[in-house]
C-alpha positions as CSV (number, residue, x, y, z in Angstrom):
1,M,51.2,38.7,2.6
2,G,48.4,39.3,0.0
3,P,45.1,40.8,0.8
4,S,43.4,37.8,1.8
5,Q,46.2,37.1,4.2
6,K,45.9,40.5,6.3
7,K,44.6,39.2,9.8
8,G,40.9,39.7,10.2
9,K,40.5,41.1,6.6
10,R,37.4,40.3,4.7
11,V,38.0,37.8,1.7
12,A,37.2,40.1,-1.6
13,V,36.0,38.8,-5.2
14,K,39.6,39.8,-6.2
15,D,40.8,37.3,-3.4
16,F,38.6,34.6,-4.9
17,V,39.5,35.4,-8.5
18,E,42.9,35.2,-7.5
19,A,42.8,31.8,-5.5
20,F,40.8,30.1,-8.1
21,N,42.9,31.1,-11.1
22,K,46.1,30.3,-9.1
23,Y,45.3,26.6,-8.7
24,G,43.2,26.4,-12.0
25,S,39.8,25.6,-10.8
26,D,37.0,26.3,-12.9
27,K,35.3,28.6,-10.2
28,S,36.2,32.1,-11.8
29,G,36.8,32.6,-15.3
30,F,35.3,29.8,-16.6
31,H,32.1,30.0,-14.3
32,T,32.2,33.3,-12.1
33,Y,31.5,31.8,-8.8
34,E,33.9,34.6,-7.0
35,F,30.4,36.5,-6.7
36,V,28.7,34.2,-5.2
37,Y,31.6,33.5,-2.6
38,D,32.0,36.7,-1.6
39,K,28.4,37.3,-0.7
40,L,29.0,34.5,1.9
41,F,31.7,35.7,4.0
42,K,32.3,38.0,5.5
43,N,35.1,37.3,8.3
44,R,37.7,34.1,6.8
45,L,38.8,33.8,10.4
46,A,35.3,32.5,11.0
47,V,35.6,29.6,8.9
48,T,37.1,26.6,10.5
49,N,36.2,23.6,8.1
50,I,35.2,23.0,4.7
51,L,33.7,20.3,2.9
52,E,33.4,19.7,-0.7
53,V,32.5,16.5,-3.1
54,G,34.3,16.5,-6.5
55,I,38.2,16.8,-5.7
56,H,39.3,16.3,-9.9
57,H,42.9,17.7,-9.6
58,G,42.4,19.5,-6.3
59,A,42.8,22.8,-7.6
60,S,39.2,23.9,-5.5
61,L,40.3,22.5,-2.3
62,R,44.0,24.3,-2.6
63,A,41.9,27.6,-3.4
64,W,40.0,27.0,0.3
65,A,43.3,26.1,1.9
66,E,44.6,29.7,1.1
67,L,41.8,31.4,1.4
68,F,41.0,30.6,4.8
69,P,44.3,29.4,6.3
70,G,44.1,27.0,9.1
71,A,40.6,26.0,8.5
72,E,40.4,22.0,7.8
73,I,38.9,21.0,4.3
74,I,37.9,18.1,3.4
75,G,37.3,16.5,-0.1
76,L,35.2,14.0,-1.1
77,D,35.4,11.8,-4.4
78,N,34.8,8.3,-5.8
79,N,37.6,7.8,-7.4
80,P,40.8,7.4,-5.3
81,A,43.1,8.5,-8.1
82,N,41.9,12.0,-7.0
83,F,43.0,11.6,-3.8
84,F,45.6,13.7,-1.8
85,T,46.5,15.1,1.2
86,D,48.2,18.1,2.1
87,Q,48.6,20.4,5.2
88,D,45.0,21.1,6.0
89,I,43.4,18.9,2.8
90,I,42.4,15.1,3.4
91,S,40.5,13.3,0.8
92,L,37.8,10.9,1.6
93,Y,35.7,8.5,-0.1
94,V,31.8,8.9,-1.6
95,D,30.0,7.8,-4.4
96,Q,27.3,10.1,-4.7
97,A,25.0,7.6,-6.4
98,H,25.3,5.1,-3.3
99,T,23.5,6.1,-0.1
100,W,25.9,3.6,1.7
101,T,28.6,5.5,0.8
102,F,27.2,8.5,3.1
103,D,26.6,6.6,6.2
104,N,29.9,5.4,5.7
105,L,30.6,9.7,5.9
106,K,28.2,10.7,8.6
107,R,29.6,7.8,11.0
108,L,32.6,8.7,10.6
109,F,32.1,12.4,11.3
110,K,30.0,11.9,14.0
111,D,28.7,15.4,15.7
112,K,31.2,17.2,13.1
113,R,29.2,20.2,11.5
114,F,30.8,22.2,8.6
115,D,30.8,25.8,7.7
116,M,30.4,25.2,4.3
117,I,29.8,22.0,2.3
118,V,30.3,22.6,-1.7
119,D,28.8,20.1,-4.4
120,D,31.0,20.4,-7.3
121,G,31.1,16.5,-7.8
122,C,29.0,14.8,-11.2
123,H,26.3,17.2,-11.3
124,Y,23.9,14.7,-12.4
125,Y,20.2,15.8,-10.9
126,E,19.5,12.7,-8.9
127,E,22.9,12.0,-7.1
128,T,23.6,15.5,-6.4
129,K,19.9,15.3,-4.8
130,N,20.9,12.3,-2.7
131,T,24.3,14.3,-1.9
132,F,22.1,17.0,-0.6
133,Y,19.8,15.1,1.2
134,N,22.5,13.0,3.2
135,L,24.7,15.9,4.1
136,I,22.8,18.8,4.7
137,P,22.3,18.0,8.3
138,L,26.1,18.5,8.2
139,V,25.7,21.8,8.1
140,K,26.8,23.7,11.2
141,V,24.2,27.1,12.5
142,G,25.1,30.2,10.0
143,G,26.8,27.8,7.8
144,V,25.9,27.0,4.1
145,F,25.6,24.3,1.7
146,V,26.5,25.5,-2.1
147,I,25.4,23.2,-5.0
148,E,27.2,24.4,-8.0
149,D,26.6,23.8,-11.7
150,I,23.2,23.0,-11.8
151,K,21.9,22.9,-15.3
152,E,18.6,24.6,-16.8
153,E,17.0,21.6,-17.1
154,Y,17.1,20.9,-13.4
155,L,16.2,24.2,-11.5
156,A,12.4,23.3,-11.8
157,G,13.3,20.2,-9.4
158,W,15.7,22.1,-7.4
159,L,13.3,25.1,-6.6
160,E,10.6,22.2,-5.2
161,I,13.1,20.9,-3.1
162,M,13.9,24.4,-1.8
163,G,10.1,25.4,-0.9
164,S,10.2,22.1,0.8
165,L,13.0,22.9,3.3
166,P,12.2,23.2,7.1
167,E,12.0,26.2,8.6
168,E,15.9,26.5,9.5
169,Y,17.0,26.6,6.2
170,T,17.0,29.5,3.8
171,Y,17.9,29.6,0.1
172,D,19.1,31.6,-2.7
173,V,19.5,31.3,-6.6
174,Y,22.0,32.4,-8.1
175,N,21.7,32.4,-11.5
176,M,25.0,33.4,-13.5
177,L,23.6,32.6,-17.2
178,D,23.9,36.8,-17.7
179,K,28.0,36.7,-16.9
180,A,30.7,35.9,-18.7
181,T,30.5,32.3,-19.9
182,C,27.1,31.7,-20.9
183,Y,27.1,28.3,-20.5
184,N,23.7,26.9,-19.0
185,D,25.1,25.0,-15.8
186,N,26.0,28.1,-14.1
187,I,23.2,28.4,-11.6
188,V,24.0,27.6,-8.1
189,I,21.7,27.3,-5.2
190,V,23.2,28.7,-1.6
191,V,21.4,26.7,1.4
192,K,22.0,28.5,4.6
193,R,21.6,27.0,8.4
194,I,19.9,29.6,10.4
195,K,18.7,28.0,13.2
């Protein structure tokens, strides 16, 4: 039983690194997001569901399932070839460029709210903005919306959006450019719903 498997134990940076690397996620190594996620979770048992946009090979979804055993993990993608189902993981269709696909999704979820929503999808500004506006209402109180891989040229636009958030949300910007990889898409914004 590894460190993240011990009952009630906090998920630590090491646990994120191990899980991301085990499944081949670029969240650690290529990016250094383990430091961001470490700040978000004090108790792994409190996380009951996670929604992530962008399945690719399913590495992140498998890592979340290992890090938060028993949590429902839902992956969203516009390419059915990426879909898979595992014990606690399901895949659903959404196209970040088309709002009607989010409307279908919101009807499916009805009153469901998430502990964490991660946008690791296409990373284009307009599509990511569309995703944020459509999915932010699905974050539960105390939950977070994480926007990964923001490019430097998009940051001013995102800061303007963050400045106009309703009072029930707070946000943090993590500029990971000074970390290991030095790519220009290592900015992460975390929006927390506080009420």
